[in-house]
N, C-alpha and C positions, 0 to 999 in steps of 0.2 A: 101491365101499363104504373107507371109509378105521378105522385104526385104531378112533379115538376112537367111529366108529358101529358100528364090529365089536364094540366092547366094551358097547356101551347095549347091542341084540341078546342077547348072552351073561345080560348081567346082567336084561332081564327077562325069561327063558327059563328064571332062577331058578340059572342057571349059573357065576352070575361072583364069586371066591372074593377078600377084595381084600387076602386073609392070603396068597395060594396063593406055596410058592416054584418057585422052575425050575431052583432048585439050592439050594447054601449060601448065597449073600451074595446074594440078586437077588429079590425083592418087585415085585409091576408098578408100587411106587411107583418104585422104583430104576429102572424101563423106562421109563418117565415124562419121571424127571429126566433118567433119557440121552439122550435122544432131544430132548428140549427142550418139550413138550408141557405149558407152561403149565393148556390148559385142561380138563388129562385131567389132570396130576396135579388142577387142584381138586372136579374129580370125581370121581377118584379121597380121595382125604379127606373129599367129598361123603357119599360113602358107606361112612365105617369103618374108610379109612387110617390108621394111625397115625405121625405127621412124626416123633415120637420114641418108635417103633420100636429098640429096643438089639438087635437079633437077628439085626444084618448089617451091611449100610456103613451111618450112621446119615444118614437121607436129606438136613440140610446139612450133612451133609459134602461128602457127594455134589456136591448142586448150587452148591455155595462149590469145589469144583473145579475143577467144569465154569466156575465162573464167569460161573452164571445168577443175574444179579442180580436178576431176575423172579421168577423161580421160589424165592431167599431171601426173595424179599420173599411170597409168599403161602402158605410158611411158617411164617411166621414169624408170620402175620397169622392163623394156626389153629392157635396153638399150642406150638412146639418149640420145648423151651427153648434160650433160646439163654446159657445159661450150660454147659451140656455138655460134659468134657471130650472131644475126639476122638486114643479109642487103642483102639478094635477094629478091628482090618484094619493098624493102619497098624507100618510100624518103630518102634522103638524112641528108636534114633539118628537118626529122619526128623524133619523143621524141624516139619512137623507136629503130632506128638507133643505130647498134652497141650493143644490149643491148644481154647478153645471159636469161637463165630462170629466177635465181631471180630478173634478173633486173628488167626485165617485169611483174613477180607479183607481186613486191612491186610496178610496175608502175598503175599498175590497184588495190592496193589495199586489195592484197589479202594471207593477214601477217602469214595467216593459214600453202598456199602451202610454203611460203617463207620459216617459219621453219622446215614441209619439204624435200623442194629441201635445207636448209642448212646443214640436217641431212642426206644427200643422199651427203653430199662430193659439191655441188657444191658452182661451185667462185664466191666471191663480189669482185672481182678486175674488172670488168668489165663500161662504161664507152659510156655513149651515146654520138653524136659528142657535143657535146657544157659542154662535161665534166661532164658531171653530174651519179655520181655515189648510185645502192645498199644508201648505206649509208647515205648522202645525200640528196636520196630519205623518207626515211627511217626516216629522223629525221622533217623534214616538219611536218607527220605525221602518222608514223607510231609507234606500243607499246614498251614497253621497251622494249621487251624483247627478242622481237626482234633482236635494236637499239643493247642489248647487244648479241646477239649470230652471226651479222657480224663480234663484235669489236674483238673478240675470233679465228675469225678467220686468223687474223693480220694483214686486212686492211688496207691501210693507211691511219691515222681519218683525217693527216691532207692536204690532196692533197686538190685542186680546179678548182672547170671551168671555160675551158675558156671563154675568155672575150679580146676584142681588148684592156680596159682599163684598167691596177692594180685594179683599186681598186670600179672594177664591179667581177673581181673573188671572187666566196663564196665560205666557208670549210664546210661540219659537220654542226663544234657552230654555224656557222652563220645560215647558215641555222633553228640550235633551239633556236636561238637571235630569229631573226625575227615572229618567233608564240609566242616565251618566254612559251617556254615546259622550265621552271625551272628542272624537275628532267634528262629530256634528258641533258642539261647542264649538271649538274654535272658528269654526269655518262661520259662525252665527258673528261672532264677537270680530273678527277682523270686516265684516260686514253691515257691521254696528250694530251688531245688537244690543240693545240697553243692560249694564247688567248691577243697573240701581235696581235688585228686583227684592231685597227680603231674602227670607228662605223659604225652598220648594225643599217640603218632604224631611226637616229635621237639620236640611244645609243649608246655609248658603254657597252661592257660587265658589269663594276662596276657600273655603275650605274642604270644600267637595275637589275642589280643582288639586286642592296638595293631598290631600287625604290618601288620591291615589295618585303618587308621589311626578307629575306629570308637571313640570317647573319651564319648560317651554307657553306652554296653556303659562301659567303665572304672568311669569314676565309678562306674557298679553295685554291680562287682566293691569296687572299694577301698569303695561303705556296705558292702558286706558281707566286710569284712573279708579280699577274692581274700591267697593267700598274695604277699610281694611278693620271699624267699627267695629265689622256684624260679625256676633259671634254665631257659631249653630247652638242647635236645641239644645244641645251637652255642656254650653257655654264654653265653648271651647273658641278663639283665637285665631284668626291667618297666622296672626305673627306667632305666639307663641304653639300652630303646627307645625308652622316652617324648622323655629328649632329645634323643636323635638326630632325633628325630620332629620338636621345636620347633625346632631351630637348622636342618633341610631348609625348617619352614615360615617359620622371617623370614626367613631366604635369598629364600627366594621372592615374598616381600614388601619386601623392598628397593628390589627393581626396578634396572638399571644405574646407575653412577658415572655 
């Protein structure tokens, strides 16, 4: 007899308590999540288990930590709070501390699940205690459609991470620059990202875009009044890079005499 069948017998005999504790930080629902038994999770929820139980590890946090998208979906459909900030039982200096379901899904790079949570109304306005938001994390490595969905929620696009020195505080645009993600940079700028951000890893936004020969994005930055006076750490200014790119293009176009 399997675990599911055994629990059914115990329940019908009047001996099943879905709120029982086998220890300080576990419950029948958490045990079912731990073993990845979606069917049992559904049954326990039907029998009254609380998807928002905060007396021990949050069920949604447990499922997300296991990267179990199916159980996360079950919990979300059964009323789990998507905006609950995960703090209980998590060290304060851990990168997950303070994130909600959406933040943790993106932290674990579960982007399809992130889209599902956004469609269910999950807030993108959470941050961990370093100030890292879902948008910032997505701008590092997430797909463009997830970033677009986050922006559409009305999230603050120019918020910055926390740091003792202002120069170390990064915005979503700065994370995209650090990864040289031109498509993400363009999306952020079109949606109001502040381009007056200094250098990131040695490059200003204009010098980076010009070095990547992204003329359309460069024109967008000019329209947004990006700072032409800011050089990169090699002392190159946007105007000198644009001139050198133009000269090379002309030389290539002339062909042999």
